[in-house]
C-alpha positions in Angstrom: 14.4 30.9 -37.1 16.2 27.8 -34.6 17.4 30.1 -32.4 13.9 30.7 -31.8 12.2 27.6 -31.3 15.3 26.0 -29.6 15.1 29.1 -27.4 10.9 28.3 -27.1 12.0 24.9 -26.7 14.3 25.1 -23.8 11.9 27.4 -21.8 9.0 25.1 -21.7 11.4 22.4 -20.5 12.7 23.9 -18.0 9.4 25.1 -16.8 7.5 22.1 -17.3 10.5 20.4 -15.0 10.7 23.1 -12.4 6.9 22.2 -11.9 6.0 25.9 -12.3 2.5 27.4 -13.3 2.5 26.9 -16.5 0.2 28.1 -19.3 0.7 27.6 -23.1 -1.8 29.0 -25.6 -2.4 30.7 -29.2 -3.6 34.9 -29.7 -4.2 37.2 -32.3 -5.6 40.5 -32.9 -5.1 44.4 -34.4 -2.9 46.8 -34.1 -2.6 50.5 -35.3 0.7 51.2 -36.2 2.4 54.8 -36.7 6.1 55.3 -38.0 7.0 59.1 -37.0 9.2 61.1 -39.2 11.5 63.9 -38.7 10.4 66.0 -41.6 6.4 64.4 -42.8 3.4 64.1 -41.1 2.0 60.7 -40.0 -0.9 58.8 -40.1 -1.5 55.4 -38.7 -2.5 52.2 -40.7 -4.5 49.0 -39.3 -2.3 45.3 -39.2 -2.9 42.3 -37.4 -0.7 39.8 -34.9 -1.1 36.5 -34.6 0.9 33.9 -32.9 1.5 32.0 -29.3 2.3 32.4 -25.9 3.7 30.8 -22.8 3.2 32.1 -19.1 5.6 31.4 -16.8 4.3 31.5 -12.8 1.8 32.9 -10.5 1.2 36.6 -9.2 4.5 37.4 -10.9 4.9 35.7 -13.9 7.1 35.6 -16.9 5.7 35.9 -20.3 7.6 34.8 -23.7 5.4 35.3 -27.4 6.4 34.5 -30.6 4.1 36.3 -33.0 3.5 37.9 -36.6 2.4 40.6 -37.2 1.9 43.3 -40.1 2.6 47.1 -39.2 3.6 50.8 -41.0 3.0 53.7 -41.8 1.6 56.5 -43.9 3.3 60.1 -44.4 2.5 62.9 -46.4 3.9 66.9 -46.5 2.1 69.8 -44.9 1.3 71.1 -48.5 0.5 67.2 -49.5 3.1 67.7 -52.1 5.0 64.1 -51.5 3.7 61.2 -49.7 4.1 57.1 -48.8 2.9 54.9 -47.5 4.9 51.5 -46.1 4.0 47.9 -44.6 6.3 45.2 -42.6 5.4 41.6 -42.1 7.3 40.9 -38.8 8.3 38.1 -36.7 8.0 39.6 -33.1 9.8 37.9 -29.9 8.5 39.8 -26.5 9.4 38.5 -23.0 7.4 40.4 -20.5 7.7 40.6 -17.0 4.0 40.7 -15.4 2.0 41.1 -11.9 -1.2 39.7 -12.0 -3.9 39.7 -9.5 -7.2 38.7 -8.7 -9.1 35.3 -8.1 -7.8 32.7 -10.5 -10.8 32.5 -13.3 -11.3 36.3 -13.1 -7.6 37.9 -12.8 -6.5 41.3 -14.1 -3.1 41.5 -15.3 -0.4 44.3 -15.8 2.9 43.7 -17.9 5.8 45.4 -19.8 9.4 44.3 -21.3 11.6 43.9 -24.0 10.4 43.2 -27.9 12.9 42.3 -30.7 11.4 42.4 -34.0 12.4 41.2 -37.3 11.5 42.6 -40.5 10.3 39.8 -43.2 8.9 41.8 -45.8 8.0 45.1 -46.5 5.5 46.8 -49.1 6.2 50.3 -49.7 4.7 52.9 -52.0 6.3 56.4 -52.4 5.5 59.2 -54.4 7.8 60.7 -57.6 8.2 63.4 -55.2 9.2 61.9 -52.1 11.6 59.4 -54.2 13.5 62.9 -55.6 13.4 64.6 -51.9 14.2 61.9 -49.8 16.3 59.3 -51.9 17.1 57.2 -49.5 13.7 57.4 -47.0 12.7 53.5 -47.6 16.3 52.0 -46.8 14.2 50.5 -43.7 16.6 48.6 -40.9 16.1 44.4 -41.0 15.1 44.3 -37.2 14.4 46.5 -34.3 14.0 46.9 -30.1 11.7 48.3 -28.8 9.5 48.0 -25.1 5.8 46.8 -24.9 3.9 47.8 -21.9 0.2 47.2 -21.4 -2.7 45.7 -19.3 -5.0 42.4 -19.8 -7.6 40.4 -18.6 -8.3 36.5 -17.7 -11.5 34.7 -17.8 -11.2 31.1 -17.9 -9.1 30.0 -20.6 -9.7 33.0 -22.2 -7.1 36.2 -22.2 -7.2 39.6 -24.2 -4.6 42.1 -24.3 -3.8 45.9 -24.9 -1.1 46.8 -25.4 1.4 49.7 -26.5 4.9 49.4 -28.6 6.9 52.2 -28.7 10.4 51.6 -30.8 13.4 52.2 -28.5 15.6 52.8 -31.7 15.3 54.1 -34.8 13.9 51.7 -38.1 15.5 54.6 -40.5 18.3 56.8 -38.9 18.3 59.3 -41.4 14.9 60.4 -41.1 14.7 60.2 -37.5 11.7 57.4 -38.6 10.6 55.7 -34.9 7.4 53.1 -35.0 5.0 53.1 -32.6 1.4 50.7 -31.8 -1.8 50.4 -30.3 -3.0 46.6 -30.2 -5.5 44.6 -28.5 -5.3 41.0 -29.2 -7.3 38.0 -27.8 -6.3 34.2 -26.9 -6.8 31.3 -25.5 -4.8 29.2 -23.1 -4.7 25.8 -23.6 -3.4 24.6 -19.6 
């Protein structure tokens, strides 16, 4: 955690000293995540996200973020004999490169880049049949790497983003489980 705070502090200091265009804000929103599996059907669960972001640059910009999120998935077999669900609370650190176009008080943006996700906690429940059939099904990694891509709009100090996130690595390699999600967030830029 100290590394994240130090990284953000250095980023802010470098930005201010370089006199680059700089924005700092808060954001929050909803997401719908799914964890795909090789052998089971998956369905989406709703979650949240809330945190801070910085935006550095003009037409071409860098946007690092730090936010908490809730993600997860539900699983069941084709005959519904086994089922389960899992919810994660995560610390997410995306670093996005974006392109902004339009007038200053109303502009459109496209962005994309890597995201590091650290699992802070998990809550899981599996049917007895799932535990018997897949004894290590819930052995999830503590962190993953992914990629985000999306679009956004700024209206004065208000910002809105719609993004897709896909995992670059499995969260449980034994069963090919990989997380993906769609997220919608609203934010406010302080400056």
